[in-house]
KOLMAR-379499 format. One line per 10 residues: number of its first residue (from 1); their letters; for each residue x, y negated, z negated of C-alpha. Coordinates in Angstrom, 2 decimals. Example, Ala and Ser with C-alpha at 12.3 -4.5 7.8 and 13.67 -1.06 7.14 Angstrom:
2
1) as) 12.30:4.50:-7.80  13.67:1.06:-7.14
end
This chain:
544
1) xxxxxxxxxx) 25.25:-7.61:-39.85  25.04:-4.60:-42.22  24.41:-1.04:-41.02  20.97:-1.05:-42.63  20.02:-4.27:-40.81  21.35:-2.87:-37.53  19.35:0.34:-37.86  16.27:-1.61:-38.94  16.57:-3.80:-35.86  16.77:-0.72:-33.63
11) xxxxxxxxxx) 14.03:1.41:-35.16  11.53:-1.11:-36.56  9.35:-3.19:-34.29  6.63:-5.56:-35.48  4.11:-6.24:-32.76  2.85:-9.82:-32.70  -0.85:-10.39:-33.26  -0.75:-13.44:-31.00  0.03:-12.64:-27.39  1.48:-16.12:-26.84
21) xxxxxxxxxx) 4.19:-15.41:-29.39  5.34:-12.25:-27.60  8.06:-13.86:-25.51  9.88:-11.52:-23.15  13.47:-11.40:-24.37  14.86:-10.41:-21.00  13.59:-13.50:-19.20  17.06:-15.10:-19.17  19.01:-12.04:-18.07  22.07:-12.73:-15.93
31) xxxxxxxxxx) 20.98:-12.32:-12.33  23.91:-11.79:-9.97  21.78:-12.49:-6.91  18.37:-14.08:-6.66  16.79:-13.94:-3.24  14.45:-16.80:-4.13  17.44:-19.20:-4.38  18.99:-18.23:-1.08  18.54:-20.75:1.70  16.45:-19.06:4.30
41) xxxxxxxxxx) 17.19:-19.65:7.98  15.08:-22.21:9.75  12.07:-20.51:11.29  11.77:-20.65:15.06  8.94:-22.91:16.10  6.27:-22.20:18.68  6.81:-24.21:21.84  4.04:-25.87:23.83  5.56:-24.19:26.90  4.14:-20.70:27.36
51) xxxxxxxxxx) 7.14:-19.60:29.40  9.57:-20.48:26.58  7.48:-18.53:24.10  7.28:-15.61:26.51  11.07:-15.45:26.91  11.60:-15.83:23.18  9.27:-12.91:22.41  10.87:-10.71:25.05  14.31:-11.36:23.60  13.20:-10.95:19.99
61) xxxxxxxxxx) 11.43:-7.62:20.58  13.95:-6.31:23.17  11.45:-5.95:26.00  11.49:-3.82:28.18  14.06:-1.68:26.29  11.57:-1.43:23.44  8.91:0.40:25.40  6.17:0.51:22.74  5.81:-3.28:22.75  2.85:-4.29:24.92
71) xxxxxxxxxx) 2.71:-7.81:26.36  -0.60:-8.57:28.07  -0.92:-11.74:30.15  -4.26:-13.28:31.10  -5.82:-16.45:32.50  -8.61:-18.45:30.93  -11.07:-20.77:32.63  -9.38:-23.82:34.04  -6.32:-21.69:34.90  -5.02:-21.81:31.33
81) xxxxxxxxxx) -2.41:-19.09:30.89  -1.84:-17.03:27.79  -0.50:-13.74:26.55  -0.77:-11.48:23.55  1.64:-8.83:22.34  1.50:-5.92:19.92  2.89:-2.48:19.22  1.14:0.35:20.97  -0.53:2.67:18.50  -0.55:0.19:15.61
91) xxxxxxxxxx) -3.54:-1.89:16.71  -7.15:-1.20:17.55  -7.25:-1.78:21.30  -11.06:-1.71:21.26  -11.17:-4.69:18.88  -8.71:-6.61:21.07  -10.79:-5.99:24.20  -14.21:-6.65:22.68  -13.58:-9.40:20.13  -10.45:-11.20:21.33
101) xxxxxxxxxx) -10.03:-11.10:25.09  -13.77:-11.17:25.84  -14.23:-14.23:23.62  -11.29:-16.02:25.21  -12.56:-15.40:28.74  -15.80:-17.20:27.78  -13.87:-20.24:26.53  -15.17:-23.36:28.37  -12.51:-25.69:29.72  -12.59:-29.47:29.62
111) xxxxxxxxxx) -9.72:-31.78:30.49  -10.86:-34.11:27.68  -10.18:-31.48:25.00  -7.09:-32.19:22.91  -4.63:-29.57:21.76  -6.03:-29.62:18.23  -9.60:-29.27:19.53  -8.65:-26.34:21.77  -6.90:-24.52:18.94  -9.83:-25.07:16.56
121) xxxxxxxxxx) -12.35:-23.92:19.17  -10.37:-20.74:19.82  -10.06:-19.90:16.14  -13.58:-20.77:14.97  -15.79:-19.84:17.93  -14.23:-17.67:20.55  -12.13:-15.11:18.66  -14.83:-13.07:16.96  -12.63:-11.44:14.34  -12.46:-11.58:10.56
131) xxxxxxxxxx) -8.83:-12.52:9.98  -7.15:-15.07:12.25  -4.18:-17.18:11.13  -2.89:-20.21:13.00  0.82:-20.99:12.58  3.67:-22.78:14.32  6.30:-20.21:13.22  7.34:-17.49:15.65  8.95:-15.57:12.76  5.62:-15.37:10.92
141) xxxxxxxxxx) 3.93:-14.15:14.09  6.65:-11.51:14.52  6.23:-10.41:10.92  2.51:-9.90:11.39  3.08:-7.92:14.58  5.63:-5.72:12.81  2.95:-4.99:10.22  0.46:-3.91:12.85  -1.05:-7.23:13.90  -1.30:-8.97:17.26
151) xxxxxxxxxx) 0.25:-12.26:18.39  -1.59:-14.64:20.72  0.01:-17.57:22.61  -1.87:-20.12:24.75  -0.15:-22.44:27.22  -0.09:-26.06:25.97  -0.50:-25.13:22.28  2.45:-25.58:19.96  0.81:-23.10:17.60  0.09:-19.40:17.90
161) xxxxxxxxxx) -2.47:-16.99:16.46  -1.79:-13.96:14.26  -4.66:-11.48:14.49  -5.19:-8.74:11.95  -6.23:-5.87:14.22  -4.05:-3.19:12.65  -5.00:0.43:12.64  -2.75:3.45:12.57  -2.90:7.11:11.79  -2.67:7.89:8.10
171) xxxxxxxxxx) -3.34:10.63:5.64  -6.84:10.76:4.23  -7.65:10.70:0.53  -6.89:14.11:-0.96  -6.78:15.77:-4.38  -3.87:15.02:-6.71  -1.01:17.49:-6.24  1.20:16.78:-9.26  -1.35:15.50:-11.80  -4.14:17.97:-11.49
181) xxxxxxxxxx) -7.07:17.97:-13.86  -10.16:20.16:-14.05  -12.27:17.24:-15.25  -12.34:13.70:-13.99  -12.06:12.23:-10.46  -10.34:14.31:-7.81  -8.95:11.48:-5.67  -5.31:10.59:-5.15  -3.55:7.59:-3.65  -2.69:7.66:0.07
191) xxxxxxxxxx) 0.03:5.79:1.97  -2.21:2.87:3.01  -1.93:-0.16:0.72  -5.48:-1.41:1.17  -6.88:2.07:0.72  -5.15:2.29:-2.64  -6.34:-1.13:-3.83  -9.88:-0.19:-2.82  -9.67:3.00:-4.89  -8.77:0.92:-7.95
201) xxxxxxxxxx) -11.36:-1.78:-7.34  -13.98:0.94:-6.93  -13.31:1.88:-10.55  -12.68:-1.59:-12.06  -15.57:-3.67:-10.75  -14.43:-7.05:-12.03  -13.34:-10.29:-10.41  -10.68:-10.60:-13.13  -8.62:-7.90:-11.42  -5.87:-9.83:-9.63
211) xxxxxxxxxx) -3.89:-8.39:-6.70  -0.86:-10.60:-6.01  0.85:-9.93:-2.70  4.62:-9.33:-2.71  7.21:-8.45:-0.08  10.40:-6.49:-0.81  13.25:-5.92:1.57  15.03:-8.73:3.40  14.55:-7.02:6.77  11.81:-4.44:6.20
221) xxxxxxxxxx) 9.56:-6.94:4.33  7.60:-4.02:2.90  4.31:-5.30:1.56  2.89:-4.52:-1.83  0.66:-5.89:-4.59  1.02:-6.56:-8.29  -2.22:-5.69:-10.09  -3.33:-6.91:-13.51  -6.52:-7.97:-15.28  -6.22:-11.70:-15.75
231) xxxxxxxxxx) -8.04:-12.04:-19.07  -6.28:-9.06:-20.72  -2.65:-8.76:-19.54  0.09:-10.66:-21.32  1.19:-13.56:-19.11  4.84:-13.10:-20.11  4.73:-9.47:-19.02  3.20:-10.39:-15.66  5.83:-13.10:-15.18  8.69:-10.74:-16.02
241) xxxxxxxxxx) 7.47:-8.09:-13.56  6.98:-10.71:-10.86  10.44:-12.18:-11.40  12.18:-8.83:-11.24  10.45:-7.82:-8.03  11.09:-11.19:-6.38  14.75:-11.03:-7.37  15.36:-7.79:-5.45  17.79:-8.35:-2.57  18.16:-5.35:-0.29
251) xxxxxxxxxx) 17.68:-4.97:3.44  15.24:-2.07:3.52  12.76:-0.75:0.98  11.11:2.48:2.09  9.40:3.80:-1.06  8.18:2.58:-4.40  10.68:4.88:-6.12  13.45:2.60:-4.81  11.73:-0.39:-6.39  11.52:1.53:-9.68
261) xxxxxxxxxx) 15.28:2.06:-9.72  16.00:-1.56:-8.80  13.99:-3.17:-11.61  14.60:-0.84:-14.56  17.37:-1.21:-17.14  19.43:1.51:-18.72  22.28:3.82:-17.85  22.85:7.35:-16.64  20.97:9.15:-19.41  18.18:6.63:-19.82
271) xxxxxxxxxx) 14.72:8.12:-19.21  12.43:6.52:-16.70  10.99:3.23:-17.94  7.97:3.11:-15.65  5.14:5.56:-15.36  4.58:6.81:-11.81  1.13:8.16:-11.08  -0.82:9.31:-8.05  -4.22:9.02:-9.71  -6.37:5.86:-9.30
281) xxxxxxxxxx) -8.32:6.64:-12.50  -5.13:6.77:-14.57  -3.96:3.54:-12.98  -7.29:1.84:-13.74  -7.10:2.98:-17.36  -3.60:1.49:-17.66  -4.85:-1.83:-16.25  -7.72:-1.89:-18.74  -5.17:-1.54:-21.55  -3.33:-4.67:-20.39
291) xxxxxxxxxx) -0.53:-3.19:-18.29  0.74:-4.32:-14.89  0.68:-2.06:-11.83  2.55:-2.23:-8.53  1.45:-0.63:-5.26  3.60:-0.49:-2.15  2.55:0.12:1.42  3.66:3.56:2.53  3.89:5.05:-0.98  1.16:7.29:-2.42
301) xxxxxxxxxx) 2.02:6.41:-6.01  1.61:3.47:-8.38  4.14:2.12:-10.86  2.80:1.17:-14.28  4.66:-1.39:-16.43  5.60:-0.94:-19.19  5.58:2.56:-20.59  7.09:4.11:-23.69  8.62:7.42:-24.70  5.33:8.83:-25.94
311) xxxxxxxxxx) 3.24:8.06:-22.88  5.63:9.99:-20.65  4.53:13.11:-22.52  0.83:12.46:-21.82  -1.03:14.26:-19.07  -3.82:12.95:-16.88  -6.22:15.58:-18.27  -5.91:14.22:-21.83  -8.33:11.40:-21.08  -11.14:13.78:-20.04
321) xxxxxxxxxx) -10.88:16.43:-22.77  -12.43:16.28:-26.21  -9.96:15.11:-28.83  -9.24:18.54:-30.44  -8.63:20.18:-27.05  -6.44:17.32:-25.81  -4.39:17.33:-29.02  -3.89:21.08:-28.78  -2.68:20.69:-25.21  -0.40:17.82:-26.20
331) xxxxxxxxxx) 1.16:19.80:-29.05  1.84:22.71:-26.71  3.53:20.37:-24.25  5.69:18.81:-26.97  6.82:22.24:-28.13  7.54:23.19:-24.52  9.66:20.08:-24.03  11.56:20.72:-27.25  12.21:24.32:-26.16  13.37:23.30:-22.67
341) xxxxxxxxxx) 15.98:20.95:-24.11  17.27:22.67:-27.27  16.49:26.42:-27.14  19.62:27.48:-25.15  21.83:25.23:-27.30  20.32:26.57:-30.54  20.77:30.15:-29.41  24.38:29.47:-28.52  25.10:27.62:-31.80  23.56:30.33:-33.99
351) xxxxxxxxxx) 25.22:33.28:-32.23  28.66:31.62:-32.13  28.88:29.68:-35.41  25.96:30.48:-37.69  25.32:34.23:-37.49  24.28:34.26:-41.14  21.03:32.50:-40.13  19.86:35.55:-38.17  18.17:38.60:-39.68  20.57:41.52:-39.85
361) xxxxxxxxxx) 18.72:43.79:-37.45  18.28:40.97:-34.92  22.00:40.26:-35.11  22.71:43.98:-34.53  20.38:43.97:-31.52  22.03:40.90:-29.97  25.51:42.31:-30.57  24.55:45.67:-29.01  23.00:43.99:-25.99  26.17:41.95:-25.41
371) xxxxxxxxxx) 28.55:44.82:-26.01  29.25:45.48:-22.32  28.91:41.86:-21.06  32.35:40.66:-19.85  31.67:36.91:-20.15  31.53:34.64:-23.20  28.07:33.50:-24.29  28.51:29.96:-22.97  29.60:31.21:-19.52  26.71:33.67:-19.49
381) xxxxxxxxxx) 24.25:30.93:-20.42  25.52:28.43:-17.85  25.52:31.11:-15.14  21.89:32.03:-15.70  20.78:28.43:-16.13  22.44:27.47:-12.86  20.85:30.49:-11.13  17.42:29.44:-12.41  17.95:25.90:-11.13  18.91:27.25:-7.71
391) xxxxxxxxxx) 15.76:29.37:-7.55  13.65:26.36:-8.53  15.25:24.10:-5.90  14.95:26.79:-3.22  11.27:27.27:-4.05  10.63:23.54:-3.66  12.40:23.34:-0.28  10.60:26.36:1.20  7.00:26.28:2.52  4.32:26.74:-0.13
401) xxxxxxxxxx) 3.53:30.49:0.06  7.18:31.37:0.75  8.38:29.19:-2.14  6.05:30.88:-4.63  7.14:34.32:-3.46  10.78:33.32:-3.63  10.42:32.07:-7.18  8.71:35.22:-8.45  10.65:37.85:-6.51  13.97:36.03:-6.81
411) xxxxxxxxxx) 13.63:35.65:-10.56  12.61:39.29:-11.12  15.23:40.79:-8.84  18.03:38.52:-10.01  17.27:39.07:-13.69  16.88:42.83:-13.44  19.97:43.19:-11.27  22.08:41.00:-13.56  21.10:43.06:-16.61  21.70:46.38:-14.78
421) xxxxxxxxxx) 25.12:45.18:-13.61  26.03:44.24:-17.22  26.67:40.63:-16.15  24.22:39.15:-18.67  22.38:40.48:-21.70  18.58:41.00:-21.79  18.20:38.42:-24.59  19.77:35.81:-22.30  17.15:36.48:-19.65  14.45:35.90:-22.26
431) xxxxxxxxxx) 16.05:32.63:-23.40  16.31:31.29:-19.85  12.76:32.36:-19.00  11.27:30.62:-22.04  13.37:27.54:-21.33  12.15:27.43:-17.71  8.52:27.77:-18.76  8.97:24.97:-21.27  10.45:22.68:-18.62  7.38:23.19:-16.44
441) xxxxxxxxxx) 5.22:22.00:-19.34  6.73:18.50:-19.14  4.02:16.13:-17.93  6.27:13.63:-16.14  8.45:14.96:-13.31  11.13:12.32:-13.76  11.30:13.07:-17.49  11.82:16.77:-16.73  14.95:15.85:-14.75  16.24:13.91:-17.73
451) xxxxxxxxxx) 15.65:16.93:-19.98  17.47:19.23:-17.56  20.59:17.06:-17.77  20.29:16.78:-21.56  20.03:20.57:-21.83  23.45:21.00:-20.26  24.97:18.39:-22.58  23.52:20.08:-25.67  24.78:23.48:-24.46  28.32:22.07:-24.29
461) xxxxxxxxxx) 27.99:20.40:-27.70  26.72:23.66:-29.23  29.58:25.60:-27.67  32.17:23.30:-29.27  30.60:22.40:-32.64  27.48:24.50:-33.20  24.54:22.94:-35.02  26.72:20.04:-36.10  27.35:19.13:-32.45  23.63:19.37:-31.68
471) xxxxxxxxxx) 22.82:17.12:-34.64  25.37:14.52:-33.61  24.07:14.61:-30.03  20.48:14.15:-31.18  21.43:11.23:-33.41  23.44:9.41:-30.72  20.77:9.92:-28.09  18.03:8.73:-30.46  19.97:5.57:-31.25  20.63:5.04:-27.55
481) xxxxxxxxxx) 16.98:5.43:-26.58  15.93:3.20:-29.49  18.09:0.39:-28.12  16.36:0.41:-24.70  14.24:-2.67:-24.12  11.57:-2.03:-21.54  10.19:-5.30:-20.10  10.63:-6.97:-23.46  9.10:-4.02:-25.35  11.16:-1.45:-27.30
491) xxxxxxxxxx) 11.04:1.93:-25.59  9.99:3.68:-28.82  7.08:1.27:-29.47  4.93:1.47:-31.52  7.28:3.46:-33.80  7.24:3.52:-36.81  3.67:2.20:-37.00  1.30:-0.71:-36.57  -1.76:-2.13:-38.17  -4.29:-0.88:-35.61
501) xxxxxxxxxx) -3.18:2.75:-35.38  -1.26:2.47:-32.12  1.39:4.90:-33.36  -1.21:7.58:-34.08  -2.79:6.99:-30.66  0.62:7.34:-29.01  1.11:10.81:-30.50  -2.43:12.17:-30.63  -5.74:11.63:-28.85  -8.40:9.78:-30.80
511) xxxxxxxxxx) -12.09:10.36:-30.42  -13.45:8.06:-27.76  -15.54:6.14:-30.31  -12.40:5.38:-32.35  -10.42:3.61:-29.65  -11.32:0.08:-30.69  -7.93:-1.54:-30.03  -5.59:-1.78:-27.11  -1.92:-0.90:-27.79  -0.58:-3.55:-30.16
521) xxxxxxxxxx) 2.92:-3.62:-28.62  1.47:-4.96:-25.35  0.28:-8.13:-27.16  -2.71:-8.50:-24.85  -4.98:-11.54:-24.72  -7.92:-9.46:-25.93  -6.94:-6.76:-28.43  -10.34:-5.08:-28.84  -11.67:-2.88:-26.07  -14.77:-1.66:-27.83
531) xxxxxxxxxx) -16.69:-2.74:-30.95  -16.14:-1.01:-34.27  -19.53:0.66:-33.86  -19.79:1.81:-30.25  -22.35:4.57:-30.85  -25.16:2.27:-31.84  -27.74:5.04:-31.70  -26.06:6.77:-34.65  -26.81:3.76:-36.90  -30.43:3.72:-35.85
541) xxxx) -30.04:0.74:-33.52  -31.66:0.47:-30.15  -29.33:0.90:-27.25  -29.18:-2.27:-25.18
end
């Protein structure tokens, strides 16, 4: 393969017009361990003897050592024994008393009733509750109880009941903290899975929105859902996301950020390949474009698959601003990100290797300011950059008001004292301050971490080779990012362009009446999301 063909393969991507032809290339990746192919242990069966079930539950849940497990025994008519068990604080005791136990106590007894008849009568008539599952597996009953349900055993039945009576304390729906916007909805995801799915369904009122249940974690069995719109999303993309999540083998999954790291590809310097958002409206918009979303119980964020390099620079407020305002904001953010990565390295390269690029009086001013500084420029720059990072980390760890005060006062005092003590030059304080402000303009928090690491690398390259080192570093990193394949889609898609203007839409915000097509690189089932003429009143037509 020639160099031209290799570069063309990396940089050029032709999106398929037919979604069926967009086959995910990573489908046959080499999986070292697939949890779906592991032989699972035989599930313990429910015994018809209530005493055996009782002893099994006590041993499984370590009763009475585990003192928040409640086992309540009772007697039905005809001296039929039974018991139910649950975790204290995770169930609604009022529902258990009013709709479970009260219904069971009214159960008529007849010696002619068979086991199947008794089980059916209990489930259909005498447990007045919405969700009741009948199973012969003790492990499934235990799993439901661990998730906040209630297990019910009746003497003589070789099956047990799993009752969905869960309720626990949780944080209410609040305003977004990290993706604030003056316009648009002011709701953010909470830690409850069903609360989050409701927030999305409240926006996308369609039966085509599918929520597939998944469980991750061999022991924790953390529950989640994969969301997609059935008549829009590419089936190959949905299959790839499902396969990667099902192939995760780890004992405990606590947060959705852990799932993100387990399913993405790339190395140390690879940027994040999924978009994490706390806004239901942004998630709903991604679903309407044909993307796949994952929600996890206990995590107040959603993962959006796939994303590209351009979308990580977008802010939630872009969707609610007029196109000129949103584009102005986006350009400012792009400049801020460029400054946060390359400004210190450019300053170092110019002052050390390319002084002829500076105006004479500016060069005199920089030289005079550094006349009494005892450290080389690279040491001075790294010292101030590390000090700024410490102030930022300390501000995050401290309580809100204290953290803000620490950031302002610490920065002012440290900068002024360092200049007065002749440790750093005033121009270095300006460079670090502008760099810090630019890093705060980065829309995605994970991307800002990537830029902070890249900044240090470019500083070292500039210290050794000047602008040539920066150029080589930019070229190598661009080639590396271009080679990343994100769920079968190149990370730089739709670069360099496409037939429906997806590349322009990735960089700039179009007017809302010009967004006829979904992103071409997603190869969705339905490419058009609005007709070519959406403002029918402007053509003199009656609005339907």
